[in-house]
N, C-alpha and C positions, 0 to 999 in steps of 0.2 A: 706537592704535598696534599692538595685537595683531592687529587685523583687517588692517592694512597688511602685517604680517609674514606672516600666513597667505596673503594674496593674492600677495605677492612670492615666497614659497616655492612655492606652487602653480604659479605661472607658470614658475618655473625648472624644476621637475620636469616639467611638460608640455613645455617646450622641449627639455629633454634627452631625453625620451621620443621626441618627434617626430624629433629629430636622429638618434636611433638607429633610426628607422623601426620603432618598436614600437607595438603597440596597447595600449589600457588593459587589455584582457583578458590580453595577454602579460605585462605588468608585474604585474598582479594575481596571476597564477599564480606568477610568480617570487618575489613577496614574501609569498605565502600570505594574500592578502586578496581581497576581492571587487572586480569592476570598478567597482561603485558606490562603494566606499571610495576607490579611486584617483581616480575622477571628483570626489568630494567634496574630496579633498586638492588636486587640480589647480585646482578652482574657488575654493579658499580657504574652503570651508565647514567644514572640519575640520582640526585640527592633529594630524599623526601623532605617534605615540610615538617615542622615540629608537630603539627596536628596528626600527620600520617605516622610519624614516629611514635607518638603517644598511643595511637590506635594499634600499631604493630606490637608494642610492648604489652598492651592489654590482651590482644588476641593470642600472643605467644606466651603469656603468663610469665614475663620476665620484667624486672625493673628497667626503666628507660636507661639508666646509667650503664647497664650491661652492654649496650650497643657501643659505648664509647670507652671501654677499658683500654688502657694503654697497652700496646703489645710489644713495644720496644724492639720492633723489627722481627717479631716472631714469624715463624713460617706459617704458611697456610694450614698445614697439618696441625700445628700446635694451637692455632686459633680455634680450629674446628674441635679439637679434642677438649680444650678447656671449656668451650661453650657447651659441649655435650655433657661434660662432668658437672657443670653448674645446673643444667636441667635435671640430671639424675639426682643430684643432692637435694634439690627442692622437692622432689617427689618422694624422698625416703622419710621413714619415721626417724625420730631422734636416735633411737637405738640402732637402727640399720646404718645411719650416717656415722655414728660413733664407731661401729665395727669397720666400716669402709675406710674411715680415716686411719684407724689402727693398722689396717692392712696396707694402706699406702705408706705409712710411716715405716713399717717393717720392710717393705719392698725397697724404700729409699735407703734404709740402713744397710741392707744386704748389697744393694748395687753400689753404694759408696765405699764399701769395704772391698768390693771386687771378688769376693769369694763367698761361698755358702758354708756355714759351719755344719758339718755332718756328724751326727751322733752315732 
């Protein structure tokens, strides 16, 4: 179970880093760690201290709680996509976010019906 948590945590950190277009070296500098330490965290090889997690959250501009979202056995792809979506949502204006949510709702409705209404 601890290994799963380390891998899930590392995957989220990596996804948030990539969404911010940051290198491991940039993150390492921001959190006062080595690039190797960041790599080990992202690969699930080591579990960072609370201090390091706080620094990571600050440097990646995400709430600390985002690192620990329950994934309910979600796939790697789903974890990455949800993390990318969270980063995008935080950078959007309220108006753009409202449009995006509306688009997602329409997509969901269309997909759940299985057909597209054609006029």
